[in-house]
N, C-alpha and C positions, 0 to 999 in steps of 0.2 A: 303393646304392639303385637299384632297377630303375625307370626312368622310361619310361612308355609314352606314345606320342603320343595326345593327345586329338583325335579326329576326329569329324566329323559328315557326314551327308548330309542333304539337305533335300527334303521333299515339297512341291512347288510346287502349291498349290491352284488357282492361276489357269490353269495349263496341264495339270494332272493328270499330272504326271510327276515322277520321282525325279531329283534333280540331285546329282552326286558332289561330294565335298569339293574336289577339284582345280578344278572349275568354279565352285563357289560361294564359296570362301573369301575372295575379294576383291571380292564383288559386293554389291549392295543386298539381294539375296535373303536373304543370311545375316542381315543386320540385321532384315529383316522377319520371319524365322523366330523370332528371339529376342524380338521385340516382339509376336509372336502375330498378325501380319498376313499373310494369304494364303499362309503357308508354315509348315511344321512342322519344327523341327530334331530330328534323330534321331542320338543319340550312338552311336559304336562301343563295343562291349563289350570290345574288345581280344582277343576269342576268335574262332577260326576254326572253321568246320564241317568235316565229313569231306571236303569237296571243296576245302578251303583258301580258302573265301570268308569274308570278315569278317562277323561277326554284329552287327547294329545293332538298336536299339530298333525295335519295330514289325515285326521279321521274324517270320514264322511258321516254326516248326521242327518236324520229326519228331525224336524222340529216344528213347533207352531210359532209363528211370528207374533209380535205384540198386537197386531190387528186381527188375529185369529186365523190367518191364512197358513195352510200347511205348506212347508217348504223343505228342500233338501240342499245341502251344500257341504263344502269341506272347510276345515278349520285351518287358519294360517295366522302368523304373526304379522301385523301391519302397523308400522310406526309406533304406536303407544300401547298396543294391546292385541288380544286375540280377537280375530274377526272370523266370520263365516262368509265364504264366497258362494253366493246362491244366485243363480240366474244373472251372472255378471254384475251383481251388486254386492258391496261389502257391508255386512251387518254386524253389529256388536254382539259377540257371543253371549254376553250377560243379558241381552234382550231376547234370546232364543229360548222359548218356553218348552218344557218337556223334551229336551234333546234325547235322541236315541242313536247310539253308534250303530251303523249298518255296514261299516267296512272302512277302508282307508285308501288313499290315492295310490299306494304302492302295490297293494294286493288286489285292488279293484273289486272290493266286496269280498 
C-alpha cells in the first residue's frame, strides 16, 4: 500500500500570508484553520508541478488539457478528489498535463 503524507499549508487571514506546514503543524494557527477562524487550511494534492513544486488547494495553475488545449484554473477539493476549476468547468487534476503553479487564490499570483 502506498501511503502518502497528508500535509497542509495555511493562509493566515490576520497577517495576509501563507504559512508552511513545518511552521504551522504545532501551532494554534492550525487549530484556527480547521475551526474556520482567521485561517484557511489548504491540503497538498500529493502532486508536483513541472518545477517540482508541490500543488495545494487554492493554487492557480497553467496546464495542458488531455485534448492539447492550454488552460488555467485553480485547484479545489470537490466530492471525491482534487479538481481544477477552469473556465467554470471542473476538470480532474490527474488529467491536467504539465501543470505549473503561477500563484494562488489568496495572494492573487
